[in-house]
C-alpha positions as CSV (number, residue, x, y, z in Angstrom):
1,M,62.1,-51.9,-29.4
2,T,65.6,-51.1,-28.1
3,E,67.2,-54.3,-25.7
4,T,67.6,-53.4,-22.2
5,K,70.8,-54.3,-21.3
6,L,70.8,-55.9,-17.5
7,P,73.6,-56.8,-15.3
8,P,74.1,-60.5,-15.0
9,V,74.0,-60.4,-11.4
10,V,72.2,-57.7,-9.3
11,R,71.4,-57.3,-5.4
12,G,70.0,-60.5,-3.3
13,E,71.9,-63.2,-4.9
14,I,73.0,-66.4,-3.6
15,Q,76.0,-69.1,-4.1
16,P,76.0,-71.5,-3.8
17,W,72.6,-72.3,-3.6
18,T,69.7,-74.6,-6.3
19,D,66.0,-73.9,-5.9
20,A,64.7,-77.4,-6.1
21,D,61.2,-78.3,-7.4
22,P,60.5,-75.3,-9.9
23,A,57.2,-74.6,-10.7
24,G,56.0,-76.2,-14.0
25,G,54.5,-79.5,-15.6
26,P,52.5,-79.8,-18.8
27,V,49.3,-78.8,-16.9
28,L,50.8,-75.3,-16.3
29,A,52.9,-75.4,-20.0
30,A,49.6,-76.3,-21.9
31,F,47.0,-73.1,-19.5
32,L,50.1,-70.6,-20.4
33,A,50.1,-72.0,-23.9
34,D,46.5,-70.8,-24.2
35,L,46.6,-67.6,-21.9
36,L,49.8,-65.8,-23.7
37,P,49.2,-64.2,-27.3
38,A,50.8,-65.6,-30.3
39,A,53.6,-62.6,-30.0
40,V,54.6,-60.8,-26.9
41,G,56.8,-58.0,-26.2
42,R,59.1,-58.0,-23.2
43,V,58.6,-61.0,-20.8
44,L,59.8,-61.4,-17.2
45,L,60.1,-65.2,-15.5
46,A,60.4,-64.6,-12.0
47,G,61.4,-67.4,-9.7
48,P,62.1,-71.1,-10.2
49,H,60.4,-72.6,-13.2
50,D,61.0,-75.8,-15.2
51,T,62.1,-75.8,-18.9
52,G,58.6,-76.3,-20.3
53,V,57.2,-73.1,-19.0
54,L,60.6,-71.5,-20.7
55,D,59.8,-72.9,-23.7
56,V,56.4,-71.6,-23.7
57,L,57.4,-68.2,-23.2
58,A,60.6,-68.1,-25.6
59,G,58.0,-69.6,-28.6
60,R,55.9,-66.3,-28.0
61,S,58.6,-64.2,-27.2
62,T,62.1,-63.2,-28.6
63,D,62.8,-60.8,-25.4
64,V,62.6,-63.0,-22.4
65,T,64.2,-62.4,-19.0
66,V,64.4,-65.3,-16.3
67,L,65.2,-63.8,-12.9
68,R,66.9,-66.4,-10.8
69,R,68.3,-65.9,-7.1
70,S,70.8,-68.5,-7.0
71,V,74.0,-67.6,-9.4
72,S,74.6,-71.7,-10.0
73,D,70.9,-71.7,-11.6
74,A,71.3,-69.0,-13.3
75,E,75.0,-69.7,-15.2
76,D,72.7,-73.4,-16.2
77,L,70.1,-71.3,-18.0
78,R,72.7,-68.8,-19.4
79,A,74.2,-71.9,-20.8
80,S,70.8,-72.9,-22.6
81,G,70.7,-69.4,-24.1
82,H,68.2,-67.4,-22.5
83,T,68.7,-64.1,-20.7
84,V,68.9,-64.8,-17.2
85,V,69.7,-62.2,-14.0
86,A,71.1,-63.8,-10.9
87,G,69.3,-62.0,-7.6
88,A,66.4,-61.1,-5.8
89,L,63.5,-59.6,-6.6
90,D,64.4,-56.2,-5.0
91,G,67.6,-56.3,-6.8
92,L,65.8,-56.4,-10.1
93,A,63.7,-53.9,-9.1
94,G,66.3,-51.7,-7.9
95,Q,67.8,-51.3,-11.3
96,R,64.5,-49.9,-12.9
97,P,64.3,-51.9,-16.0
98,E,62.0,-50.8,-18.9
99,P,58.6,-52.4,-18.3
100,Y,57.8,-55.9,-19.0
101,D,54.5,-56.6,-21.0
102,V,54.3,-60.1,-19.2
103,V,55.3,-60.7,-15.9
104,I,55.1,-64.6,-14.8
105,A,55.6,-66.0,-11.2
106,A,53.9,-69.3,-11.1
107,D,56.4,-70.2,-8.4
108,G,54.8,-67.4,-5.9
109,L,56.6,-65.0,-4.2
110,D,58.3,-67.3,-1.4
111,R,61.5,-67.7,-3.6
112,L,62.3,-64.5,-4.4
113,L,64.3,-62.8,-2.1
114,G,67.8,-63.6,-0.9
115,T,69.9,-63.4,1.8
116,D,70.8,-59.4,2.0
117,S,67.0,-58.7,1.1
118,P,65.0,-57.0,3.3
119,A,62.0,-58.4,5.0
120,L,59.6,-57.8,2.9
121,D,55.7,-59.1,3.5
122,W,53.6,-60.8,0.7
123,P,52.1,-57.5,-0.5
124,E,55.3,-55.6,-0.6
125,R,56.5,-58.4,-2.7
126,A,53.4,-58.3,-5.0
127,G,54.0,-54.8,-5.2
128,L,57.6,-54.9,-6.7
129,L,56.6,-57.8,-8.9
130,R,54.1,-55.5,-10.6
131,G,56.0,-52.5,-10.3
132,L,58.2,-54.0,-13.1
133,A,55.0,-54.6,-15.6
134,A,53.8,-52.1,-17.8
135,P,50.4,-50.5,-17.3
136,G,47.8,-53.4,-18.9
137,A,50.8,-56.2,-19.2
138,L,49.5,-59.9,-18.4
139,V,50.6,-61.2,-15.0
140,V,50.5,-64.5,-13.3
141,L,50.9,-64.9,-10.4
142,A,50.4,-68.1,-7.6
143,V,49.3,-68.2,-4.4
144,E,49.8,-70.4,-1.7
145,N,46.7,-71.2,0.6
146,G,47.7,-71.4,4.0
147,F,43.8,-72.8,4.9
148,S,43.4,-75.5,2.3
149,I,42.4,-78.6,3.3
150,T,45.8,-80.6,2.7
151,A,47.0,-78.3,4.9
152,L,44.9,-78.7,7.6
153,L,45.0,-82.5,7.3
154,D,48.7,-82.7,7.4
155,R,50.0,-84.5,9.8
156,R,53.6,-83.5,9.9
157,P,54.6,-80.5,12.6
158,V,54.9,-77.3,11.6
159,K,58.6,-77.0,11.4
160,E,58.9,-80.0,9.1
161,R,56.5,-78.9,6.3
162,H,58.3,-76.4,4.6
163,G,62.4,-76.2,3.8
164,D,64.6,-73.5,4.6
165,D,64.6,-71.8,0.9
166,E,62.6,-69.0,1.8
167,W,64.9,-67.1,3.9
168,R,62.5,-64.7,4.2
169,P,59.5,-67.0,5.0
170,L,56.0,-65.6,4.6
171,R,54.6,-68.3,6.5
172,D,53.5,-66.3,9.7
173,D,53.2,-62.9,7.6
174,P,49.7,-61.7,9.1
175,R,49.3,-59.9,5.7
176,R,49.4,-62.8,3.4
177,P,46.0,-63.5,1.5
178,S,44.9,-67.0,2.4
179,S,41.1,-66.8,0.8
180,P,39.9,-65.3,-2.4
181,A,38.5,-62.3,-0.9
182,Q,41.7,-61.7,0.8
183,I,43.4,-61.8,-2.5
184,E,41.0,-59.6,-4.1
185,D,42.1,-56.9,-1.6
186,V,45.5,-56.9,-2.2
187,L,45.5,-57.4,-5.9
188,G,42.4,-56.1,-7.2
189,T,38.9,-57.7,-8.2
190,A,39.8,-57.4,-12.1
191,G,41.7,-60.7,-12.4
192,R,40.6,-64.1,-13.3
193,R,41.7,-66.9,-10.7
194,Y,42.0,-70.3,-10.9
195,A,42.5,-73.1,-8.1
196,L,45.4,-74.8,-8.6
197,F,46.5,-78.2,-7.4
198,G,50.1,-79.4,-7.5
199,S,52.6,-80.7,-5.3
200,A,56.7,-80.5,-5.5
201,G,56.3,-77.7,-8.1
202,R,54.4,-79.8,-10.2
203,V,50.9,-78.6,-11.4
204,H,48.7,-81.4,-11.6
205,T,45.1,-79.5,-11.6
206,L,43.9,-76.0,-13.0
207,V,40.3,-75.1,-12.5
208,E,38.1,-71.8,-12.9
209,S,37.4,-70.3,-9.1
210,G,33.7,-69.6,-10.4
211,A,33.0,-72.9,-11.8
212,L,34.8,-74.6,-8.5
213,A,32.3,-72.4,-6.1
214,R,29.6,-73.4,-8.0
215,T,29.9,-77.6,-7.8
216,A,28.8,-79.7,-5.6
217,P,29.6,-83.5,-4.2
218,G,29.0,-85.8,-6.9
219,L,29.0,-83.4,-9.8
220,P,32.0,-83.6,-12.8
221,G,33.8,-80.0,-11.2
222,A,34.1,-81.6,-7.8
223,G,35.2,-84.6,-9.3
224,I,38.2,-82.8,-11.3
225,A,39.2,-81.0,-7.8
226,L,39.1,-84.4,-6.0
227,A,41.7,-85.7,-8.5
228,G,43.8,-82.8,-8.1
229,L,43.6,-83.0,-4.4
230,A,44.4,-86.8,-4.3
231,A,47.2,-85.8,-6.3
232,V,48.5,-83.5,-4.3
233,A,47.9,-85.8,-1.4
234,E,50.4,-88.7,-2.6
235,G,53.2,-86.2,-1.7
236,T,51.8,-85.2,1.7
237,P,51.2,-87.5,4.8
238,L,47.8,-86.4,5.8
239,L,45.7,-87.0,9.2
240,A,42.6,-88.4,7.1
241,P,41.4,-88.4,3.7
242,V,40.7,-85.5,2.1
243,T,37.7,-86.8,0.0
244,G,35.3,-86.5,3.1
245,A,36.6,-82.9,3.8
246,A,36.6,-82.0,0.2
247,E,33.0,-82.9,0.0
248,A,31.6,-81.3,3.0
249,A,33.5,-78.2,1.2
250,A,31.6,-78.8,-1.8
251,R,28.3,-78.9,-0.1
252,A,29.0,-75.6,1.6
253,G,30.1,-74.0,-2.0
254,M,33.8,-73.2,-0.3
255,L,35.9,-75.8,-2.5
256,D,37.6,-73.0,-4.1
257,A,38.6,-71.4,-0.9
258,V,40.1,-74.4,0.6
259,A,41.8,-75.2,-2.6
260,P,45.9,-75.8,-2.1
261,G,46.6,-72.4,-4.5
262,W,45.5,-70.1,-6.7
263,L,46.6,-69.0,-10.0
264,V,45.7,-65.0,-10.4
265,V,45.8,-63.2,-14.0
266,L,45.5,-59.7,-14.2
267,G,45.2,-58.4,-17.7
268,D,44.2,-59.6,-20.4
269,G,45.0,-62.7,-22.3
270,G,43.9,-65.1,-24.9
271,P,40.8,-67.9,-24.5
272,V,41.5,-70.6,-21.8
273,H,39.8,-73.9,-20.9
274,T,37.5,-74.1,-17.8
275,A,39.5,-76.9,-16.1
276,Y,43.3,-78.5,-17.0
277,T,44.4,-81.7,-15.9
278,A,46.9,-84.6,-16.9
279,S,44.1,-85.9,-18.9
280,G,43.7,-83.1,-21.1
281,V,41.3,-79.9,-20.9
282,A,37.9,-79.7,-20.0
283,D,34.6,-76.6,-20.7
284,L,32.0,-76.0,-18.8
285,T,29.1,-75.5,-21.1
286,A,25.4,-74.6,-20.6
287,D,24.6,-78.5,-21.5
288,G,27.3,-79.7,-18.9
289,W,31.0,-80.4,-19.1
290,R,33.0,-81.2,-22.3
291,F,35.9,-83.5,-22.0
292,G,37.4,-83.6,-25.6
293,D,34.6,-84.9,-27.9
294,R,32.4,-86.3,-24.7
295,L,29.6,-83.9,-23.0
296,V,29.1,-85.1,-19.8
297,P,26.1,-83.7,-18.1
298,D,26.7,-81.6,-14.8
299,T,24.4,-84.2,-12.4
300,E,25.4,-86.2,-9.9
301,S,27.6,-89.4,-10.5
302,A,26.3,-93.1,-10.0
303,E,29.1,-93.4,-7.2
304,T,27.4,-90.8,-5.3
305,E,23.6,-91.9,-5.2
306,L,25.3,-95.4,-4.4
307,F,26.9,-94.1,-1.4
308,R,23.8,-92.4,0.0
309,L,21.9,-95.5,-0.5
310,A,24.4,-97.6,1.1
311,A,24.5,-95.3,3.9
312,A,20.5,-95.3,4.3
313,E,20.5,-99.3,4.1
314,D,18.6,-99.1,1.0
315,V,19.2,-102.2,-0.2
316,P,16.2,-102.2,-2.7
317,G,17.1,-98.9,-4.1
318,F,21.0,-99.9,-4.5
319,R,19.9,-102.6,-6.6
320,A,18.0,-100.6,-8.6
321,C,20.3,-98.4,-9.4
322,A,23.2,-101.0,-9.5
323,A,20.9,-102.8,-12.4
324,R,21.0,-99.5,-14.5
325,L,24.6,-99.7,-14.7
326,R,25.1,-102.7,-16.9
327,D,24.6,-100.7,-20.0
328,G,28.1,-99.0,-19.2
329,A,27.5,-95.8,-19.7
330,F,28.9,-94.8,-16.7
331,F,32.4,-96.4,-17.4
332,D,35.0,-96.1,-19.8
333,R,35.7,-99.0,-22.1
334,V,39.2,-97.9,-23.0
335,H,42.2,-98.8,-20.6
336,D,45.5,-97.9,-21.8
337,G,44.5,-96.9,-25.4
338,V,43.0,-100.7,-25.8
339,A,39.6,-101.4,-26.3
340,L,37.9,-103.6,-23.5
341,P,35.6,-106.2,-24.6
342,G,32.3,-105.5,-23.3
343,P,31.1,-103.5,-20.2
344,E,31.8,-106.2,-17.7
345,I,35.6,-105.6,-17.1
346,P,35.4,-101.9,-16.8
347,L,32.3,-102.2,-14.9
348,A,34.1,-104.8,-12.1
349,A,36.9,-102.0,-12.3
350,A,34.2,-99.5,-11.1
351,W,32.5,-101.8,-8.6
352,I,36.1,-102.4,-6.9
353,R,37.2,-99.2,-6.6
354,F,33.6,-98.2,-5.4
355,R,34.3,-101.2,-2.8
356,D,37.8,-99.6,-1.8
357,R,36.0,-96.3,-1.2
358,L,33.4,-97.4,0.5
359,V,35.0,-99.9,3.1
360,G,38.8,-97.9,3.2
361,G,36.6,-94.6,3.9
362,H,34.8,-96.4,6.9
363,R,31.5,-95.3,5.6
364,R,27.9,-96.9,6.5
365,H,26.7,-100.0,4.8
366,P,24.2,-102.6,5.4
367,W,26.5,-105.6,4.4
368,P,28.0,-107.8,6.6
369,P,31.7,-106.6,7.9
370,W,33.6,-110.0,6.6
371,M,32.0,-109.5,3.1
372,A,34.6,-107.0,2.5
373,D,37.8,-108.9,3.0
374,G,37.5,-110.4,-0.2
375,D,35.8,-110.1,-3.7
376,D,32.1,-111.5,-2.2
377,L,30.6,-107.4,-2.2
378,V,32.5,-107.3,-6.0
379,T,30.6,-110.2,-7.2
380,M,27.2,-109.6,-5.3
381,W,27.4,-106.3,-6.8
382,L,28.1,-107.6,-10.4
383,A,25.3,-109.8,-9.8
384,M,22.9,-106.9,-9.2
385,S,24.1,-105.4,-12.3
386,G,23.5,-108.2,-14.4
387,V,27.0,-110.1,-14.8
388,E,28.2,-113.2,-13.8
389,A,31.6,-112.6,-12.0
390,T,34.7,-114.7,-13.1
391,P,38.1,-115.1,-11.4
392,E,39.5,-113.3,-14.8
393,M,36.9,-110.5,-14.8
394,L,37.5,-109.8,-11.0
395,A,41.9,-110.1,-11.6
396,R,41.6,-107.5,-14.7
397,G,39.2,-105.5,-12.9
398,R,41.8,-105.1,-10.2
399,E,44.6,-104.6,-12.4
400,I,42.4,-101.3,-14.0
401,A,41.2,-100.5,-10.3
402,G,44.6,-99.9,-8.9
403,T,45.0,-99.4,-5.6
404,E,44.6,-95.2,-4.5
405,S,44.4,-95.6,-0.6
406,R,47.0,-95.1,1.7
407,P,47.4,-95.2,5.3
408,D,46.4,-92.4,7.3
409,L,46.1,-91.6,10.8
410,L,42.5,-91.6,10.8
411,S,42.2,-95.3,9.1
412,V,44.6,-96.4,11.7
413,L,42.4,-94.8,14.6
414,A,39.3,-96.7,13.1
415,D,41.0,-99.9,12.7
416,A,42.8,-99.6,16.2
417,E,39.2,-99.2,17.6
418,A,38.0,-101.8,15.7
419,A,41.2,-104.1,17.2
420,R,40.4,-103.1,20.7
421,V,36.7,-103.7,20.3
422,T,37.6,-107.4,19.0
423,A,40.0,-107.9,21.8
424,R,37.4,-106.6,24.1
425,E,35.1,-109.2,22.4
426,Q,37.8,-111.6,22.6
427,A,38.8,-111.4,26.1
428,G,35.0,-111.9,27.3
429,H,34.7,-115.2,25.1
430,I,38.3,-116.3,26.9
431,F,36.8,-115.2,30.3
432,G,33.8,-117.0,29.3
433,L,35.7,-120.5,28.2
434,E,38.1,-120.1,31.4
435,R,35.1,-120.0,33.9
436,T,33.7,-123.3,31.9
437,M,37.0,-124.7,32.2
438,R,37.3,-124.1,35.9
439,F,33.8,-125.6,36.4
440,R,34.5,-128.8,34.4
441,D,37.5,-129.0,36.8
442,Q,35.4,-128.6,39.7
443,Q,33.3,-131.2,38.4
444,L,36.6,-133.7,37.6
445,R,37.8,-133.0,41.0
446,T,34.9,-133.9,42.5
447,R,34.4,-137.1,40.8
448,E,37.9,-138.2,41.3
449,Q,36.9,-137.7,44.9
450,Q,34.1,-140.1,44.7
451,L,35.8,-142.5,42.8
452,R,38.5,-142.3,45.4
453,T,35.9,-143.0,48.3
454,M,34.2,-145.9,46.4
455,R,37.8,-147.4,45.6
456,D,38.7,-147.2,49.7
457,E,35.2,-148.6,50.2
458,M,35.6,-151.4,48.1
459,R,38.8,-152.5,49.6
460,R,37.2,-152.1,53.2
461,L,34.6,-154.7,51.9
462,R,37.0,-157.3,50.7
463,G,39.0,-157.0,54.2
464,G,35.6,-157.2,55.8
465,R,34.1,-160.1,57.9
466,A,31.3,-160.3,55.9
467,V,33.3,-161.1,52.3
468,R,35.5,-163.7,54.5
469,A,32.7,-165.5,56.1
470,A,30.7,-165.4,52.1
471,Q,33.9,-167.0,50.6
472,L,34.3,-169.5,53.5
473,A,30.8,-170.6,53.2
474,G,31.5,-170.7,49.2
475,R,34.3,-173.3,49.8
476,V,32.1,-175.5,52.4
477,A,29.4,-175.4,49.8
478,R,32.2,-177.0,47.4
479,L,33.0,-179.5,49.6
480,R,29.6,-180.4,50.2
481,D,28.9,-181.2,46.7
482,P,31.0,-184.2,45.4
483,K,30.3,-183.9,41.5
484,R,31.0,-180.4,41.8
485,L,34.2,-180.8,43.7
486,A,35.4,-183.8,41.4
487,G,34.5,-181.6,38.3
488,A,36.7,-178.8,39.8
489,L,39.3,-181.7,40.6
490,K,39.2,-183.1,36.6
491,R,39.2,-179.4,35.3
492,R,42.3,-178.9,37.4
493,A,44.1,-182.0,36.6
494,R,44.1,-181.7,32.8
495,A,45.1,-178.3,32.8
496,F,48.2,-179.7,34.6
497,L,48.9,-182.5,32.4
498,R,48.9,-180.1,29.2
499,R,51.4,-178.4,30.7
């Protein structure tokens, strides 16, 4: 094939400029490595992508063209030996290059236009990109979902959610697809679609949309999606945890429709796995989900069953379910490549994670609230599983479980409401104590007045005629009794002589 010469700069270039957070990551690189044939013809990589994606494409083709609108970014890539064109998508399309056999736009269509580009909407940009591909070419295009769970729960104002790097933003584009049905209307029904979970350009999880649409809460497919959503939520300040909304979406069969985005594949490619995660790949088979050499049945997890039993306040059922976990079948006995001694420590870590999700998610349960502050609940649950908790076991379990909850507005509001209830209860208790103290003060004042009255009466009695007459009668009685008078005089004389 004759090499097509392209100008180093086409219309729409930006300088100085840098597109931060390019699309990529090991998950995206692994997916493209499986999707691309061993040898391909001409390849176009449109938009900012990291070096991992470039390395995969360079290993499959000797004719890779990279389109970057930033001149400085393009110069940096040229120094690494790649064929780089600086400019906008409309500028490259205006040059009418030879069609490409593979077109990759995993960063989407937002960052492909420059300052001089026309205000093209999403379908027009997609049409330009597909126009650069040869008939039957492999096209990979990322689509952001404005109706995702993380977008709906984002607590930031709209103007603070995105930077100014789009130049021709598509946020308010009425023709921008925001659902699987709209994607099919624009791109057709012949492509494959994968739910994409990523943030800051880095792809954390990819799941085949069909498998994700058929999953339900507590099943392994929903667990993969929840792990991807948790990774996205790490970089997004949310109004509430994504868990509740994601489980509701999975229950309605709409988990794929509320994913952060999609990766659409048009054309034929190599066989790919059902899911790609940071820990490896997974495939949905007739027997369940296969994670490497491990086969997990496509059934409800023990955690989901425990949540349901706790909400129903079915303590006997909860105890029976906890007793079945003693064999460690639900937990991995390897952590950080080191085999753990028996199932006790993984079991403690699992119960600690369950306690954090149960209490941190403000879920209903039958146990007193003061047990949730320490390790009382975990110790009790371990006892239900036939394990006696020790401080060392709990410490190792906390180390493995880690901390996965972050403050969110819903939790803050729930804690604030609980604080208000506590404040009202304490205020009522204080009011009762103050009222009791007022009654006691009144009683003390009454008794003090009674004592004062009695002391006044005593003083009046001592100065009265009757008391004086009694005293005089006593003196006369002592004078009329000589023996008694003589004894008194002797005592006084002895006392005087002792001095």
